[in-house]
C-alpha positions as CSV (number, residue, x, y, z in Angstrom):
1,G,-18.3,37.8,-30.9
2,P,-19.8,35.4,-28.2
3,S,-17.8,33.0,-30.6
4,S,-14.8,34.0,-30.8
5,S,-14.9,34.8,-26.7
6,S,-15.9,31.5,-26.3
7,S,-12.9,30.0,-27.9
8,S,-10.5,32.5,-26.3
9,S,-11.7,31.2,-23.0
10,C,-11.4,27.4,-23.9
11,V,-7.9,28.1,-25.1
12,D,-6.8,29.9,-21.9
13,R,-8.3,27.2,-19.7
14,R,-6.4,24.4,-21.8
15,K,-2.8,27.0,-20.3
16,S,-4.2,26.6,-16.9
17,K,-1.5,24.7,-15.1
18,V,-4.8,22.5,-13.4
19,W,-4.0,20.2,-17.0
20,N,-0.9,19.3,-15.7
21,F,-2.4,16.6,-13.5
22,Y,-5.7,15.7,-15.4
23,R,-6.4,14.5,-18.8
24,K,-10.1,14.8,-21.1
25,L,-12.4,11.6,-21.3
26,G,-14.5,12.7,-24.4
27,D,-16.2,16.1,-23.5
28,A,-17.6,15.4,-20.2
29,Y,-15.3,13.6,-18.1
30,V,-11.6,14.2,-17.2
31,E,-9.4,12.0,-14.9
32,C,-7.1,12.8,-12.4
33,T,-3.4,11.5,-13.7
34,I,-2.6,11.0,-9.8
35,C,-5.1,9.2,-8.2
36,R,-7.3,8.6,-11.7
37,K,-10.3,9.5,-10.2
38,Q,-12.8,10.9,-12.6
39,L,-14.5,13.9,-12.5
40,S,-17.2,16.2,-14.5
41,F,-16.1,18.1,-16.6
42,H,-18.2,21.6,-17.4
43,N,-16.1,23.9,-18.8
44,S,-14.8,25.3,-15.5
45,T,-11.3,23.9,-13.1
46,T,-12.8,24.7,-10.2
47,T,-14.0,21.1,-9.1
48,M,-10.6,19.8,-11.0
49,R,-8.7,22.6,-8.6
50,E,-10.1,22.1,-5.7
51,H,-9.9,17.9,-5.9
52,L,-6.0,19.1,-6.1
53,V,-6.4,21.0,-2.8
54,R,-8.8,18.8,-0.9
55,K,-7.1,15.3,-2.0
56,H,-3.3,16.0,-3.2
57,H,-3.0,18.6,-1.0
58,I,-1.3,20.5,-4.4
59,K,-1.8,24.3,-4.9
60,D,-1.4,26.5,-7.5
61,A,2.5,28.1,-7.2
62,F,2.6,30.7,-10.2
63,F,5.2,33.2,-10.2
64,S,7.2,35.2,-12.7
65,S,10.7,33.7,-13.2
66,S,12.0,37.1,-12.3
67,S,10.8,37.0,-9.0
68,S,13.3,36.8,-6.2
69,S,14.2,33.5,-4.0
70,S,12.4,36.0,-0.9
71,S,9.1,36.8,-3.1
72,L,8.7,32.8,-3.5
73,S,9.1,32.3,-0.4
74,H,6.5,34.6,0.8
75,L,4.3,33.2,-2.3
76,R,4.4,29.6,-0.7
77,E,4.1,30.6,3.1
78,D,1.1,32.6,2.8
79,Q,-0.9,31.0,-0.1
80,A,-3.8,29.7,1.3
81,P,-6.1,26.5,-0.3
82,E,-9.1,28.1,-2.0
83,N,-11.7,26.0,0.5
84,D,-10.4,28.9,3.2
85,L,-10.9,31.9,0.6
86,G,-14.0,33.2,0.7
87,P,-16.6,32.8,-2.6
88,Q,-15.0,36.0,-4.2
89,E,-12.0,35.2,-3.5
90,S,-12.1,31.8,-4.9
91,L,-13.5,32.4,-8.0
92,K,-10.9,35.0,-8.7
93,R,-7.8,33.0,-7.9
94,S,-10.1,30.2,-10.3
95,R,-9.5,32.7,-13.0
96,Q,-5.7,33.4,-12.9
97,L,-4.0,32.5,-15.6
98,P,0.0,32.0,-15.1
99,P,2.4,35.0,-16.9
100,E,3.7,34.0,-20.6
101,G,6.8,33.3,-18.9
102,S,6.1,31.8,-15.6
103,F,7.7,28.7,-14.1
104,Y,6.1,26.2,-12.6
105,H,7.6,25.0,-9.0
106,P,7.7,21.3,-8.7
107,L,4.9,20.8,-6.2
108,E,6.1,18.2,-3.1
109,S,3.4,16.2,-3.0
110,R,4.0,15.2,-7.0
111,W,7.5,14.7,-6.0
112,E,6.6,12.2,-3.3
113,V,4.2,10.4,-6.1
114,V,7.3,10.1,-8.7
115,V,9.5,8.8,-5.5
116,E,6.5,6.0,-5.0
117,L,7.1,5.1,-8.4
118,L,10.5,5.3,-8.9
119,A,10.5,2.5,-6.0
120,E,7.3,0.6,-7.8
121,M,9.7,0.8,-10.7
122,I,13.0,-1.0,-9.0
123,F,11.7,-3.8,-7.0
124,K,9.3,-4.7,-9.6
125,D,11.7,-4.7,-12.3
126,L,14.1,-5.5,-10.0
127,Q,16.5,-2.7,-10.4
128,P,19.4,-1.4,-8.7
129,L,19.2,1.4,-6.3
130,S,22.2,2.9,-8.4
131,V,19.5,3.6,-10.9
132,V,18.9,7.3,-9.6
133,R,22.5,8.0,-10.3
134,D,22.3,6.3,-14.1
135,K,22.6,9.4,-16.6
136,G,20.8,8.2,-18.9
137,F,18.0,7.7,-16.5
138,G,18.6,11.2,-15.3
139,L,17.9,12.4,-18.5
140,L,14.8,10.7,-19.4
141,L,13.7,11.4,-16.0
142,G,14.2,15.5,-16.3
143,F,12.0,15.6,-19.6
144,L,9.2,14.0,-18.3
145,E,9.2,16.0,-15.5
146,P,11.7,19.3,-15.2
147,G,12.8,20.6,-12.6
148,F,12.3,17.2,-10.6
149,H,15.6,16.3,-8.4
150,L,16.4,12.5,-8.4
151,P,15.8,11.4,-4.8
152,S,18.9,9.6,-2.6
153,A,19.6,5.9,-2.5
154,Q,18.7,6.8,1.2
155,K,15.3,7.9,0.3
156,L,14.7,5.0,-1.8
157,R,15.7,2.0,0.7
158,E,12.7,4.2,3.1
159,V,10.5,4.0,0.6
160,L,11.2,0.5,0.0
161,R,11.0,-0.7,3.6
162,G,8.1,1.3,3.9
163,R,6.7,-0.7,1.2
164,Y,7.9,-3.9,2.6
165,Q,6.0,-3.6,6.1
166,A,2.9,-3.3,4.3
167,A,3.3,-6.1,1.7
168,R,4.4,-8.3,4.5
169,K,1.5,-7.3,7.0
170,E,-0.8,-7.8,3.9
171,L,0.7,-11.9,3.9
172,E,0.6,-12.0,7.9
173,S,-2.9,-10.8,7.3
174,Y,-3.7,-14.0,4.5
175,L,-2.0,-16.5,5.9
176,R,-4.2,-15.7,8.9
177,G,-7.4,-16.1,6.7
178,A,-6.0,-19.5,5.6
179,G,-5.4,-21.1,8.4
180,G,-7.6,-23.4,8.0
181,E,-6.5,-24.9,4.8
182,A,-4.9,-27.9,3.9
183,A,-1.4,-29.2,5.0
184,A,1.8,-27.2,3.5
185,A,5.0,-27.3,2.3
186,L,8.0,-25.8,2.9
187,S,10.8,-25.1,0.2
188,L,14.5,-23.9,0.7
189,E,15.3,-22.0,-2.4
190,P,19.2,-21.1,-3.1
191,W,20.5,-18.1,-5.4
192,S,23.6,-16.3,-5.3
193,C,24.4,-12.6,-6.4
194,R,27.6,-11.4,-6.4
195,R,29.1,-13.9,-5.2
196,R,26.8,-14.3,-2.1
197,S,24.6,-17.2,-1.8
198,Y,21.2,-16.6,-0.1
199,V,18.3,-19.4,0.7
200,C,14.7,-18.2,0.8
201,T,12.0,-20.3,2.5
202,A,8.8,-20.3,1.0
203,L,5.1,-21.6,2.1
204,H,3.5,-24.2,-0.6
205,F,-0.3,-25.1,0.0
206,I,-3.6,-24.9,-1.9
207,D,-6.2,-22.5,-0.9
208,G,-9.9,-23.3,-0.9
209,D,-10.3,-22.6,-4.3
210,W,-7.8,-25.3,-5.7
211,R,-5.0,-22.8,-6.3
212,R,-1.3,-23.4,-5.6
213,V,-0.4,-20.8,-3.5
214,R,3.6,-19.8,-2.9
215,C,4.4,-17.4,0.0
216,L,8.0,-16.2,0.6
217,L,8.3,-15.8,4.4
218,E,12.0,-15.1,4.8
219,T,15.8,-14.5,2.2
220,R,18.5,-15.0,4.6
221,G,23.0,-15.2,3.5
222,V,23.9,-19.1,3.3
223,G,25.5,-19.6,7.1
224,E,23.7,-17.3,8.9
225,Q,22.2,-19.5,11.8
226,G,21.7,-22.3,10.1
227,A,20.6,-21.1,6.1
228,W,20.4,-24.5,5.1
229,G,17.1,-25.4,7.4
230,A,18.1,-25.8,10.8
231,G,14.7,-26.7,12.6
232,E,14.7,-23.4,15.0
233,Q,15.7,-21.2,11.9
234,L,12.2,-23.2,9.6
235,Q,9.8,-22.8,13.2
236,A,11.0,-19.4,13.5
237,A,9.7,-18.2,10.5
238,L,6.9,-20.1,10.4
239,Q,5.9,-18.1,13.9
240,A,6.7,-15.0,12.4
241,F,3.8,-14.8,10.4
242,G,1.6,-16.6,12.9
243,L,1.4,-20.2,11.7
244,P,2.5,-23.4,14.1
245,A,4.7,-26.2,13.2
246,E,2.2,-28.9,12.5
247,A,1.0,-26.7,9.2
248,V,4.2,-28.3,7.7
249,F,4.1,-31.9,6.4
250,C,7.6,-32.1,4.7
251,V,10.5,-29.4,3.6
252,V,11.6,-29.5,0.4
253,E,15.7,-28.4,-0.6
254,G,16.9,-26.4,-3.3
255,D,20.3,-27.9,-5.2
256,A,23.2,-27.7,-3.3
257,A,26.9,-28.2,-3.9
258,E,28.0,-32.1,-3.9
259,E,30.2,-31.1,-0.7
260,E,26.8,-29.5,1.0
261,E,24.8,-32.6,0.1
262,E,27.5,-34.9,2.0
263,M,27.5,-32.6,4.7
264,E,23.8,-32.5,4.6
265,M,23.2,-36.4,4.3
266,K,25.9,-37.5,7.5
267,K,24.1,-35.2,9.4
268,E,20.6,-36.4,7.9
269,E,19.3,-38.2,11.1
270,E,20.0,-34.8,13.2
271,E,18.4,-32.5,10.8
272,E,15.2,-34.9,11.1
273,A,14.5,-34.3,14.3
274,G,15.3,-30.7,14.3
275,R,12.5,-30.2,12.0
276,G,10.2,-31.3,14.5
277,G,9.5,-34.6,12.1
278,W,9.1,-33.1,8.5
279,R,10.5,-35.2,5.9
280,R,12.9,-33.7,3.9
281,L,12.6,-34.2,0.0
282,P,14.8,-33.2,-2.7
283,C,14.5,-31.0,-5.5
284,A,12.9,-32.7,-8.6
285,A,14.1,-30.2,-10.6
286,G,18.0,-30.9,-9.2
287,V,18.0,-34.7,-8.9
288,L,16.6,-34.2,-13.3
289,Q,19.4,-31.9,-13.7
290,R,21.8,-33.8,-12.5
291,C,20.1,-36.7,-14.5
292,V,20.8,-35.2,-17.5
């Protein structure tokens, strides 16, 4: 009867691989799991397919598991987007359903999305690049994304460099907009990892909305061109973001080893001149720790 036909059609639609990229929001809307865009749903996946093709360049690539590699290559090369097909052909393709034993090939664009998410996990959670070689991580990702090929560490480095360049440009734009704010202070913050010592140069100021702002300008290895704050290095860090030296009124130094502090005290006059007249202040937390 009509009701059984309607329910069968609904079941068939939910079998469509299009639903791998969407989730339902009630009965009238669906949400793309890639870009979070919400679309109206009227018991048809045509609009959903068109969104995947147009916005994410994702095509349906259903094929039988018994197909040869040559026929698979032919299918991927000759398959055209639904936009390029006529109305009848587009409608026919939208009604095609995968056979029971079909295999869904991981699409390149989806692979790139997962790689971007992996890179985001690495820099947000401070994970090492070697996480892609961890067996347990590979098993988890293989369960969530069957057939997914983990990217190499070199690929992740490239993605992270791209993210860094984008974040740097955003910071440059923000600092240019905040150029008229009150005077700022520089801080030199030492830290170590795997027996190597580093120092970060950060800029601190209060913005127009009375919010405390901290911007990391650079990180250097100790011993690299005066990593403890030579005037030329600090001025170069400011100039890299288009900031004048006059915007800084003091330099706060992190807690260093006693020997390094003694050397700094001996060269205080030289460094005072090298900092363009900036005042030198010790880190309050480091001083308090020594008092305990």
